[in-house]
N, C-alpha and C positions, 0 to 999 in steps of 0.2 A: 504494500500500500504506500501511496505517496501523500504528502501534505502539501496542498496548494493554497497559497494565500494571496489576497489582493488587499493592498492598503491604500486608502484614500483619506487624506486629512488636509485641513486648512486652518489658517489663522488670518488675521487682518493683513499680515505682511508676508506670509509664506504659504507654501502648499507642498503636498507630496502625493504621488501616486506610484506604486511599485507592485510588481508581480514577483512572487517567490515560489520556489519549488523545493521541497525538502530542506528548507533553511537557507537555500542559495538564491541570491537575487538574480532574476532572469531578465528583468526589464525595469527601467524607471524613467520617469519624465524629468528631464532637466529643464525647468522653467526659465532658467537664466539664458541658456543657449537656445531655447525653444526647439528641442528635439528629444526624441526617445533614445535611450542608451541601453545597449544590450551588453552588459559587462561579463560575458561568458569567456571562460578560458579557451585558448586556441586548441587544446587537445581533445575537446568534446565535439560531437556533432552539433553545430550551431543551430539554435532554435530562433526563428525570426517571428516577430509579431506583425500583425497586419499594418499596412501603410498608414492607416488612420488612427493608430493607437494613441499617438501624441495629441491629435485633435480631440479625441475622446477624453483624454486627460484634462485638456483645457476646459472642455464643457463640464466635466465633473467638478473642476475647481470653482466654476461659476455657480453651480448648483450648491456646492458645499458652503460657499460664502453667503449665498442667499439664505440658506437654511440657518447659518450662524446668526445672521441679522434677525431672522424671525424668532429664533429662540431667545436672543437677547431682549427683544421687545416683550416677549411673553413672560420672561423671568425678571424683568426690571423691578417689579414691586415685591418680589420675594425677599424675605429677610435672610441674611446669612446666619446660620446656626452652627454651633460647635458640633 
C-alpha cells in the first residue's frame, strides 16, 4: 500500500500546494517562479503531472484565500478562550 497526500494551504502572504507519495515530495507549486516543480531524483522513472497542475494550484490559492476571509468575518465576534 502507498500513502498519497495533497497539501493545500494559504495565508495572507503565502501559499502552498504539494503532492507527496510515501513521504516523498513529487510535485509542488513554486508561486514565486510561477511554475510547478517536480523534485524527483534522476535515478527513478520520472512521474510528470498534467500541464495545468500549476494553474490549478493558483485557482486553489484563490479559493483558499476567499475561504480564509469568510471564516475571519464569521469568527470576528468570537471571544478567544484559554
